C-alpha positions in Angstrom: 9.7 -1.9 -17.1 7.0 -4.4 -17.9 7.5 -8.0 -16.4 5.6 -11.1 -16.8 3.8 -12.1 -13.6 5.8 -14.8 -11.9 3.7 -18.1 -11.4 6.1 -20.7 -10.1 7.6 -20.5 -6.6 10.9 -19.0 -6.6 13.8 -21.4 -5.0 14.7 -18.5 -2.7 12.3 -15.9 -1.3 14.2 -13.1 0.2 13.1 -10.7 3.0 10.6 -12.9 4.8 11.8 -11.8 8.4 12.2 -8.2 7.3 8.4 -8.5 5.8 7.5 -10.1 9.2 9.1 -7.1 11.0 7.4 -4.4 9.1 4.0 -6.1 9.3 4.8 -6.0 13.0 5.1 -2.2 12.8 2.2 -1.8 10.6 0.2 -3.6 13.0 1.2 -1.4 16.1 0.6 1.7 13.8 -3.0 0.3 12.9 -4.2 0.7 16.5 -1.6 3.0 18.5 -3.8 6.0 17.9 -7.0 4.2 19.2 -5.0 2.6 22.2 -3.5 6.1 23.0 -7.3 7.3 23.7 -7.9 4.0 25.9 -4.4 4.5 27.7 -5.2 8.4 28.4 -8.4 7.6 29.6 -7.4 8.7 33.2 -6.6 12.0 31.5 -10.1 12.4 29.9 -12.1 11.0 33.0 -10.6 14.1 34.8 -11.2 16.5 31.9 -14.7 15.1 30.8 -15.9 13.5 34.0 -19.7 13.8 33.3 -19.5 12.5 29.6 -17.9 9.1 30.8 -15.3 9.7 28.1 -13.8 6.0 28.1 -17.4 4.7 27.3 -18.2 7.5 25.0 -15.5 7.6 23.0 -15.3 4.0 22.1 -19.1 4.2 21.3 -18.2 7.1 18.8 -15.3 5.4 17.3 -16.9 1.8 16.4 -19.8 2.9 14.2 -17.5 4.8 12.0 -15.3 2.0 11.8 -17.9 -0.4 11.2 -19.8 1.6 8.7 -16.6 2.5 6.7 -15.8 -1.3 6.5 -18.9 -2.5 5.4 -18.5 0.1 2.2 -14.9 -0.9 1.8 -15.7 -4.8 2.2 -18.4 -4.5 -0.3 -16.4 -2.8 -2.8 -13.1 -4.7 -2.0 -12.3 -6.1 -5.5 -12.5 -2.6 -7.0 -10.2 -0.8 -4.5 -6.6 -0.2 -4.8 -5.1 -1.6 -1.8 -2.1 0.8 -1.7 -4.2 3.9 -1.9 -6.6 2.3 0.7 -3.7 1.8 3.2 -1.8 4.9 2.7 -5.1 7.0 3.2 -5.6 5.1 6.3 -2.2 6.0 7.8 -2.2 9.6 6.6 -5.6 9.9 8.5 -4.2 8.1 11.5 -1.2 10.8 11.6 -3.4 13.8 10.9 -6.1 12.8 13.5 -3.3 12.2 16.2 -1.6 15.5 15.4 -4.7 17.3 15.7 -5.6 15.7 19.2 -2.3 17.1 20.5 -3.0 20.5 19.0 -6.5 20.5 20.4 -5.2 20.0 23.8 -2.6 22.8 23.3 -5.3 25.3 21.9 -7.7 25.0 24.6 -4.9 24.8 27.5 -6.2 21.6 28.7 -9.4 22.9 29.7 -12.8 20.6 29.8 -16.3 21.6 28.6 -18.6 20.5 25.6 -16.7 22.1 23.0 -13.4 20.2 23.4 -15.1 16.9 24.2 -17.1 17.3 20.9 -13.6 18.0 19.0 -12.0 14.9 20.6 -15.0 13.0 19.5 -14.6 14.1 15.9 -10.8 12.9 15.9 -11.9 9.8 17.5 -14.5 9.2 14.6 -11.7 9.5 12.0 -9.5 7.1 13.7 -12.6 4.8 13.2 -12.6 5.8 9.4 -8.7 5.1 9.5 -9.0 1.7 11.0 -11.2 0.3 8.5 -9.1 1.6 5.7 -6.2 0.0 7.2 -7.2 -3.1 9.1 -9.1 -4.5 6.2 -6.6 -3.3 3.5 -3.5 -4.9 5.5 -5.5 -8.0 6.4 -6.7 -8.5 3.1 -3.1 -8.0 1.5 -1.7 -10.5 4.0 -4.5 -13.0 3.3 -2.5 -14.4 0.4 0.9 -14.2 1.7 2.5 -16.5 4.4 0.2 -17.0 7.6 3.3 -15.5 9.8 2.8 -12.1 7.9 -0.8 -12.1 9.5 0.3 -13.4 12.5 2.9 -10.5 12.8 0.6 -8.0 12.0 -2.0 -9.1 14.7 0.8 -9.4 17.3 1.7 -5.7 16.5 -1.7 -5.0 16.9 -1.7 -6.2 20.6 2.1 -4.6 20.8 0.2 -1.2 20.1 -1.5 -1.5 23.4 1.7 -3.2 25.4 3.9 0.0 24.0 1.1 2.6 25.0 0.6 1.0 28.3 4.4 1.2 29.0 4.8 4.5 27.5 1.8 5.9 29.6 2.9 4.3 32.9 6.8 6.0 32.0 5.0 9.3 31.2 2.7 9.4 34.3 5.8 8.6 36.5 8.1 11.3 35.0 5.8 14.1 35.5 3.9 12.7 38.4 5.3 15.3 41.1 5.4 18.4 38.3 2.6 21.1 37.9 0.1 20.0 35.5 2.2 16.5 35.4 -1.0 14.6 34.0 -1.3 17.0 31.2 2.2 16.9 30.4 2.6 13.2 30.3 -0.4 12.9 28.0 1.2 15.3 25.6 4.5 13.6 25.3 2.5 10.7 24.8 0.4 11.8 21.8 3.6 13.3 20.2 5.4 9.9 20.1 2.2 8.2 18.9 2.1 10.9 16.2 5.6 10.3 15.0 5.3 6.5 14.8 2.1 6.9 12.5 4.4 9.0 10.2 7.1 5.9 10.4 4.3 3.4 9.1 3.4 5.8 6.3 7.1 6.0 5.1 7.4 1.9 5.7 4.0 0.9 3.9 4.4 3.4 1.0 8.4 3.0 0.1 10.1 0.0 1.8 7.4 -2.7 2.1 6.5 -3.1 -1.7 10.2 -3.5 -2.7 10.6 -6.6 -0.4 11.4 -9.5 -3.0 8.9 -11.9 -1.0 6.2 -9.2 -1.0 6.6 -8.8 -4.8 6.3 -12.7 -5.4 3.0 -13.0 -3.6 1.5 -10.0 -4.9 2.6 -11.0 -8.5 1.1 -14.4 -7.6 -2.1 -12.9 -6.8 -2.2 -10.5 -9.9 -1.8 -13.6 -12.2 -5.0 -15.0 -10.1 -6.9 -12.0 -11.3 -6.6 -9.8 -8.2 -6.9 -6.0 -9.4 -6.2 -4.7 -5.9 -2.3 -5.1 -6.2 -1.6 -3.1 -9.1 -0.4 -0.1 -7.6 1.8 -1.9 -5.0 3.4 -3.8 -8.0 3.9 -0.5 -9.8 5.6 1.0 -6.6 7.9 -2.0 -6.6 8.7 -1.7 -10.5 6.7 -4.3 -11.9 4.0 -3.6 -14.4 1.6 -6.0 -15.7 0.4 -5.9 -19.2 -3.3 -5.1 -19.3 -4.3 -7.4 -22.1 -2.0 -10.3 -20.5 -3.8 -9.6 -16.9 -7.2 -9.7 -18.5 -6.8 -13.2 -20.0 -5.1 -14.6 -17.1 -8.1 -13.3 -15.0 -10.5 -14.9 -17.1 -8.7 -18.4 -16.3 -10.0 -17.8 -12.6 -13.5 -17.7 -11.5 -13.3 -16.5 -8.0 -16.0 -17.0 -5.5 -18.6 -14.4 -4.3 -18.3 -12.4 -1.5 -21.9 -14.0 -0.6 -20.2 -17.6 -1.4 -17.2 -17.0 0.8 -19.2 -15.8 3.5 -21.4 -18.7 3.4 -18.6 -21.0 3.8 -16.9 -19.0 6.4 -19.8 -18.1 8.5 -18.5 -20.0 11.7 -15.3 -18.0 11.5 -17.0 -14.7 10.9 -19.1 -15.4 14.1 -16.1 -16.5 16.0 -14.3 -13.1 15.5 -17.9 -11.4 16.2 -18.1 -13.2 19.7 -14.3 -12.9 20.6 -14.7 -9.2 20.7 -18.4 -8.9 21.9 -17.2 -10.2 25.1 -13.7 -8.3 25.1 -15.3 -4.9 24.1 -17.8 -5.3 26.7 -15.2 -5.6 29.4 -12.3 -3.5 28.2 -11.8 -0.7 28.6 -14.9 0.9 30.4 -15.5 -1.7 33.1 -12.0 -1.9 34.2 -12.1 1.9 34.3 -15.0 2.5 36.1 -16.4 -0.7 37.7 -13.5 -1.9 39.8 -13.9 0.2 42.7 -11.1 1.6 44.7 -7.8 -0.4 45.7 -4.5 0.1 47.1 -2.9 1.0 43.8 -5.1 4.0 43.8 -5.3 5.8 40.4 -2.3 3.4 39.2 -5.2 0.5 39.4 -6.8 1.0 36.0 -3.7 1.6 34.3 -2.1 -1.6 35.8 -5.6 -3.4 34.6 -5.2 -2.4 30.9 -1.1 -3.0 31.0 -2.0 -6.4 31.9 -4.6 -7.1 29.3 -2.4 -5.4 26.7 0.7 -7.6 27.6 -1.0 -11.0 28.0 -2.7 -10.1 24.5 0.7 -9.7 23.1 2.1 -12.9 24.2 -1.2 -14.9 23.5 -0.7 -13.8 19.6 3.0 -15.6 19.5 1.4 -19.0 21.2 0.1 -20.1 17.6 3.4 -20.0 16.1 4.1 -23.4 18.1 2.0 -25.5 15.7 1.3 -28.3 18.2 -0.8 -25.8 20.5 -2.5 -23.9 17.6 -6.3 -24.6 17.4 -7.5 -25.2 13.8 -10.5 -27.3 14.6 -13.5 -25.3 13.5 -15.7 -26.8 16.3 -12.8 -26.5 18.7 -12.6 -22.8 18.3 -16.5 -22.3 18.7 -16.7 -24.4 21.9 -13.9 -22.5 23.0 -15.1 -19.2 22.5 -18.5 -19.8 23.8 -16.9 -21.0 26.9 -15.1 -17.7 27.3 -18.5 -16.0 28.0 -18.1 -17.4 31.4 -15.7 -14.7 32.2 -19.0 -12.4 32.3 -20.2 -13.6 35.7 -16.5 -14.1 36.8 -16.0 -10.1 36.4 -19.0 -9.6 37.8 -18.2 -11.2 41.4 -14.6 -10.3 41.5 -15.4 -6.9 41.1 -18.1 -7.4 43.9 -16.1 -9.6 46.5 -12.7 -10.1 44.9 -9.6 -8.3 45.6 -7.1 -6.8 43.0 -5.0 -9.9 42.6 -8.0 -11.7 41.2 -8.9 -8.9 38.7 -5.9 -8.6 37.4 -5.7 -12.5 37.0 -8.9 -12.1 35.1 -8.1 -9.3 33.2 -4.8 -11.0 32.0 -6.9 -14.1 31.2 -9.0 -12.0 29.0 -6.1 -10.4 27.1 -4.6 -14.2 26.7 -7.7 -15.5 25.2 -8.3 -12.8 23.2 -5.0 -12.7 21.2 -4.8 -16.6 20.9 -8.2 -17.0 19.5 -7.8 -14.2 17.3 -4.8 -15.3 15.6 -5.8 -18.9 15.3 -9.1 -17.7 13.5 -7.4 -15.2 11.1 -4.5 -17.5 10.1 -6.7 -20.6 9.6 -9.8 -19.0 7.6 -7.7 -17.9 4.4 -6.1 -21.3 3.7 -7.2 -23.1 0.5 -8.6 -20.3 -1.5 -6.9 -18.3 -4.4 -5.6 -14.8 -3.7 -8.4 -12.7 -4.6 -10.7 -14.7 -2.6 -8.4 -14.8 0.3 -8.3 -10.7 -0.1 -12.0 -10.7 0.0 -12.3 -13.0 2.7 -10.1 -11.1 4.8 -12.4 -7.9 4.4 -15.3 -9.9 5.4 -13.7 -11.2 8.7 -12.5 -7.8 9.5 -16.1 -6.6 9.2 -17.2 -8.9 11.8 -14.6 -8.0 14.0 -15.4 -4.6 13.9 -19.2 -5.7 14.2 -18.1 -7.1 17.3 -16.2 -4.5 18.6 -19.4 -2.0 18.3 -21.6 -4.5 19.8 -19.4 -4.8 22.7 -18.6 -1.1 23.3 -22.7 -1.0 23.4 -23.1 -3.8 25.9 -20.4 -2.1 28.0 -22.8 0.5 29.1 -24.9 -2.1 31.0 -22.3 -2.3 33.4 -22.6 1.4 34.1 -26.2 0.8 34.4 -25.6 -1.8 36.9 -23.4 0.3 38.9 -26.0 3.3 39.1 -28.8 0.7 40.5 -26.2 -0.6 43.3 -23.6 -2.6 41.5 
């Protein structure tokens, strides 16, 4: 059935809270595979100790995520969002399953061959991340800000969820033979199942929610061509001639113009993640020394970061504490770099309580500032522009992740020099 695109806001938009819940789950699915690699770092550190897997795998992941995202962001107006996102979740599902099968096939043995196999699947995680994160963020940029907040809260929830699951599986198999490996196998199986759920939710449930159909129809009426397949999946077909005539009424800003107007927001995200990834997770696994918690210490630090990162992403929902000032965001983000000397001296002279506090604060500021930037930046633009801006911001976010991962190796060099 062919329907005209809605241009007026309906009196009642149904499905808002269902959409927020789905966005939250999709956020978890966008990062749960990669977070699984971070959380089972203790297993891979034992298996591939001489390759420094917690740092090396991050360095493999980020270039593929950044490179793929650069290509997708440049061509975002020509790419079908539905195919892009479903492809991303399928790659996540297949790669996570392949990691599980690789470990089963090699019987949990180390060596260069299995490590290179793990690197291949981690590289695929990066490709999938670029598809999904940029695609979903672009899609949600022209919907309610609460949807974007829910998605980014889901990203943080993936870390908290994987931390909790990892602690449970580690405790459950701690005293059994080959318990560490058994816990990891169960953990990867759960993550694989979750990715499959995300495929079903995005492909069949999310596009049919009335509120989602309305916003996508509105974006189509403003000239967006990326939502046509999602509208078709919801039973809405826009006439080609009508869509072309309506698109001519709108002259969207180019990607270059959007970047110039929002350079500070892009830089904000870059700086947030440069700092975060220069500390998390490599420094927390390898540079914090030995403490009373023993082998549980690094897992507790990772869990502390993830839990506070999740909590912080809900703080901007309280409008009186949401930071919307462009200057205020930049000043706060620059001041956050004081955490670098704080971590250095705490690791060298402090006890585990102070390190847990600093790690929690790192997660708190990361989550809060990310959501503030991502929900404020798209305001005031038309649907196609918001989609493009969302992709640009994610590109800089991934750029910050890559730069942070590279800088994380400086801590390792310092450790060899006597740190």
